[in-house]
C-alpha positions as CSV (number, residue, x, y, z in Angstrom):
1,M,210.4,107.3,115.4
2,T,209.1,111.2,116.2
3,A,206.4,112.0,114.0
4,M,207.9,116.0,112.8
5,Q,205.8,118.6,110.8
6,L,207.7,119.8,107.2
7,G,206.4,123.0,104.4
8,L,207.0,121.2,101.3
9,I,206.6,123.9,98.7
10,G,206.8,122.2,94.6
11,L,204.1,119.2,94.4
12,G,204.8,118.9,90.7
13,K,205.8,114.8,89.5
14,M,208.6,114.2,92.3
15,G,207.1,116.7,95.4
16,G,203.5,115.4,95.2
17,N,204.6,111.6,95.3
18,M,207.3,112.7,98.3
19,R,204.4,114.3,100.4
20,E,202.4,111.3,100.0
21,R,205.3,109.1,100.8
22,I,206.2,111.2,104.3
23,R,202.8,111.7,105.1
24,R,202.8,107.4,105.2
25,A,205.4,107.2,107.5
26,G,203.4,109.5,109.9
27,H,204.9,113.2,109.6
28,T,202.8,115.4,108.8
29,V,203.4,117.7,104.9
30,I,201.7,121.0,104.6
31,G,202.6,121.3,100.7
32,Y,202.6,124.1,98.2
33,D,202.2,124.6,95.2
34,R,201.1,127.6,92.4
35,D,198.4,124.7,91.2
36,P,195.8,125.8,94.5
37,D,194.2,122.2,93.6
38,R,197.6,120.4,95.1
39,A,198.0,122.7,97.4
40,D,197.6,122.6,101.4
41,V,198.2,126.5,101.7
42,S,197.4,129.0,99.9
43,S,200.6,130.9,99.7
44,L,203.9,130.7,101.2
45,A,203.0,132.8,104.4
46,E,200.6,130.8,105.3
47,L,202.3,128.1,105.0
48,V,205.5,129.3,107.6
49,D,202.3,130.4,109.7
50,K,200.7,127.0,110.2
51,L,204.4,125.0,111.2
52,E,206.0,125.1,114.5
53,G,209.1,126.2,115.2
54,P,211.9,125.2,114.2
55,R,210.6,124.8,111.1
56,V,211.8,122.8,108.7
57,V,211.1,123.6,104.7
58,W,211.5,121.6,102.1
59,V,212.2,123.3,98.6
60,M,211.2,121.4,95.0
61,V,211.0,124.0,92.4
62,P,212.9,124.2,89.1
63,A,216.5,125.5,89.4
64,G,217.7,128.8,88.9
65,G,215.6,131.8,89.4
66,P,212.5,129.9,90.6
67,T,214.6,128.5,93.7
68,Q,215.7,131.6,94.1
69,S,212.8,133.7,94.2
70,V,211.3,130.9,97.1
71,I,214.8,131.1,99.0
72,D,215.1,134.6,99.4
73,E,211.1,134.9,100.2
74,L,211.8,131.8,103.0
75,A,214.8,134.1,104.6
76,G,212.2,136.6,105.4
77,L,209.4,134.7,106.3
78,L,211.8,132.0,109.1
79,A,213.3,132.8,112.0
80,P,216.7,131.4,113.1
81,G,216.5,128.0,114.6
82,D,214.7,127.4,111.3
83,T,216.5,124.5,108.3
84,V,215.5,124.7,104.4
85,V,216.6,121.8,102.3
86,D,216.6,122.6,98.7
87,G,215.8,119.5,97.0
88,G,215.3,120.2,93.2
89,N,218.1,120.2,91.0
90,S,220.1,122.8,91.9
91,R,224.2,123.9,90.2
92,W,225.6,123.0,93.9
93,T,227.5,126.9,92.7
94,D,224.1,128.3,94.1
95,D,223.3,126.4,97.4
96,E,226.7,128.1,98.8
97,K,224.7,131.5,97.9
98,H,221.8,130.3,99.3
99,A,223.4,128.9,102.2
100,E,225.0,132.5,103.0
101,E,222.0,134.6,102.6
102,L,220.0,132.2,104.6
103,A,222.6,132.1,107.6
104,A,222.4,136.0,107.7
105,Q,219.5,135.5,108.9
106,G,220.1,132.8,111.3
107,I,218.5,129.6,109.3
108,G,220.0,126.2,108.4
109,F,220.2,125.3,104.9
110,V,220.6,121.9,103.4
111,D,221.2,121.0,99.8
112,A,219.8,117.4,99.0
113,G,220.2,115.6,95.8
114,V,217.2,113.2,94.8
115,S,217.3,110.6,92.3
116,G,214.1,108.2,92.3
117,G,211.9,109.5,89.2
118,V,208.2,108.5,88.9
119,W,209.2,105.4,91.4
120,G,210.3,107.3,94.4
121,L,206.9,106.7,95.8
122,E,206.9,103.1,96.2
123,N,210.5,102.5,95.8
124,G,211.9,105.3,98.2
125,Y,214.1,108.8,97.1
126,A,217.6,107.8,96.6
127,L,219.4,110.8,99.2
128,M,223.1,112.9,99.2
129,V,223.3,115.3,101.3
130,G,225.6,118.6,102.1
131,G,225.9,120.9,104.8
132,D,226.3,121.3,108.7
133,A,225.9,117.9,110.4
134,E,223.6,120.2,112.9
135,H,221.1,120.9,109.8
136,I,221.0,117.4,108.6
137,A,220.0,116.3,111.6
138,K,216.9,118.3,112.3
139,V,215.9,116.7,108.9
140,Q,216.6,113.7,109.5
141,P,213.3,111.5,110.3
142,I,212.6,113.0,106.8
143,F,215.7,111.3,105.2
144,D,214.9,108.4,106.9
145,A,211.1,108.3,105.3
146,L,212.2,109.1,101.7
147,K,215.2,106.8,101.4
148,P,214.3,103.0,100.6
149,E,214.4,100.4,103.0
150,G,217.9,99.2,104.1
151,D,221.0,100.6,104.3
152,A,221.7,102.0,101.1
153,G,219.9,105.5,99.9
154,F,221.5,107.6,102.1
155,V,224.5,110.2,102.2
156,H,226.2,113.4,103.9
157,A,227.6,113.2,100.9
158,G,229.9,116.9,102.7
159,K,229.6,120.4,102.5
160,V,226.9,122.6,101.4
161,G,226.9,122.1,97.5
162,A,228.6,118.5,98.5
163,G,224.6,117.3,97.6
164,H,223.7,118.9,94.3
165,F,227.1,118.1,92.9
166,S,227.1,114.2,94.4
167,K,223.3,114.1,92.3
168,M,225.0,116.0,89.0
169,V,227.4,113.4,89.1
170,H,225.2,111.1,89.5
171,N,223.4,112.6,85.8
172,G,226.1,112.6,84.2
173,I,226.8,108.1,84.8
174,E,223.4,108.0,84.1
175,Y,223.8,109.9,80.8
176,A,226.6,108.1,79.8
177,M,224.9,104.5,80.5
178,M,221.8,105.1,78.3
179,Q,223.8,106.4,75.7
180,A,225.6,103.2,75.3
181,Y,222.5,100.6,75.6
182,A,221.0,103.4,72.6
183,E,224.2,103.1,71.0
184,G,224.1,99.2,71.4
185,W,220.1,98.8,70.4
186,E,220.4,101.3,67.7
187,L,222.8,98.4,66.2
188,L,221.5,95.7,67.0
189,E,218.4,96.9,65.1
190,T,220.6,98.1,62.1
191,V,221.7,94.4,61.3
192,G,220.1,91.5,59.1
193,S,220.7,88.8,61.7
194,V,219.8,89.9,64.9
195,T,215.9,89.4,64.4
196,D,213.7,89.9,67.9
197,V,215.9,92.9,69.9
198,R,214.0,93.6,72.8
199,E,214.2,89.8,73.6
200,V,217.8,89.9,73.8
201,F,217.7,93.3,75.9
202,R,215.4,91.0,78.1
203,S,217.9,88.4,78.2
204,W,220.2,90.6,79.3
205,Q,217.9,91.1,82.3
206,A,218.9,88.1,84.6
207,G,222.8,87.0,84.6
208,T,224.8,89.4,82.7
209,V,226.9,92.9,84.1
210,I,225.6,94.9,82.3
211,R,221.8,94.0,84.2
212,S,220.3,97.5,85.6
213,W,217.4,99.3,86.5
214,L,217.8,101.2,83.5
215,L,218.1,98.0,81.2
216,D,214.9,96.9,82.7
217,L,213.6,100.3,82.0
218,A,214.1,99.5,78.2
219,V,212.6,96.4,77.9
220,N,209.4,98.5,79.4
221,A,209.9,100.7,77.0
222,L,210.0,98.0,74.1
223,D,208.1,96.4,75.6
224,E,205.3,99.0,74.4
225,D,206.3,100.3,71.6
226,E,208.7,97.5,70.5
227,H,210.9,99.6,67.6
228,L,209.8,102.6,69.3
229,E,208.5,104.4,66.0
230,R,206.2,106.0,68.3
231,L,208.9,108.3,69.3
232,R,210.9,111.1,67.5
233,G,214.7,110.7,67.8
234,Y,215.0,113.4,70.3
235,A,216.0,113.7,73.3
236,D,216.1,117.5,75.7
237,D,219.2,117.9,78.8
238,S,217.9,118.6,82.3
239,G,221.5,121.0,82.4
240,E,223.5,118.7,85.0
241,G,224.8,117.0,82.2
242,R,226.6,120.1,81.0
243,W,227.2,121.3,84.3
244,T,229.6,117.6,84.8
245,V,231.6,118.4,81.8
246,E,232.5,122.1,82.8
247,A,233.3,120.7,86.1
248,A,235.3,118.3,84.4
249,I,236.9,121.1,82.2
250,D,237.4,123.2,85.7
251,N,239.2,120.0,87.3
252,A,241.3,118.2,84.9
253,V,239.2,115.6,85.1
254,P,238.7,113.3,81.8
255,L,235.7,112.8,80.9
256,P,235.2,111.3,77.6
257,A,232.3,109.0,77.7
258,I,229.7,111.3,79.6
259,T,231.1,114.5,77.5
260,A,230.3,112.4,74.1
261,S,227.0,111.3,75.5
262,L,226.0,115.1,75.8
263,F,226.7,116.4,73.0
264,A,224.8,112.9,71.5
265,R,221.8,114.7,73.0
266,F,223.0,117.7,70.5
267,A,223.6,116.2,67.4
268,S,219.6,114.6,68.9
269,R,218.3,118.0,67.9
270,Q,219.9,118.3,63.9
271,D,217.7,114.9,62.8
272,D,215.8,112.2,63.9
273,S,218.4,110.0,65.4
274,P,217.2,106.3,66.3
275,Q,219.7,106.3,69.9
276,M,218.7,109.3,70.9
277,K,214.7,107.4,70.4
278,M,215.9,105.1,73.3
279,V,217.1,107.9,75.8
280,A,213.8,109.5,75.4
281,A,212.2,106.5,75.8
282,L,214.3,105.9,79.0
283,R,214.2,109.2,80.6
284,N,210.5,109.0,80.1
285,Q,210.3,105.6,81.9
286,F,212.5,106.9,85.0
287,G,211.1,110.4,85.5
288,G,208.3,110.6,83.4
289,H,209.9,113.7,81.3
290,A,208.0,114.6,78.4
291,V,208.5,112.6,74.7
292,E,208.2,114.1,71.2
293,S,205.3,111.6,68.8
294,A,207.0,110.8,65.5
295,E,204.0,112.8,64.3
């Protein structure tokens, strides 16, 4: 393995753990975050200055304006032959714009959908990437460090935007799976004949066709709070569920389950939904997403 340098911008729940996993694999990571307690350098200019060319800079900041402002600044700091990776949850249509902006300066661009949440440090991150093969090759040692061990967990999904589009669809599927577990859980909790719902869920963890990591996380959540009484039945949406449904409309692809799961989250904002307690608990388990207390 050839050790390489990486600039990493954004050291929150995901970025901070990614920095640690990449370092454990023997690479050098120079990290920048607006929180000076997390950062290795005090500015993007200093980060770029400390990297030897050709540089690779990975951006892990919120989608939209924050990502745009970092890309704009990097376009003025980096040199031809450098590569930028957007590993946040950007909309795929933004990727095409960012690739064009950076290509005008001779800078490569790769979009990376990253899945793994707060568990990625130990388990590895599933990576779906889009862009030209030559740009992806420059980042490959970092992808290899981040992915889980074994053959699965990394894919060059296609052109620029394909990585984030794939991750968006992944998250849409995740919405529908969580909704199905949540609906089943509420029905079990409601009927009088089932007296140990938590253990029913636990019994599904081995030998059943619906066993999954999400099911394991549901059991974790029920072990912490058996009837989810400490949670308010409110679940936010990160935007990717909406984008998935919009893409389905644009392409005339029917997505009834994913669409219904998104609308169920909207319903959660109107009253205290038992199903959304489970969805909120699952989002907290895999992603560290905030939950709202029942108080």
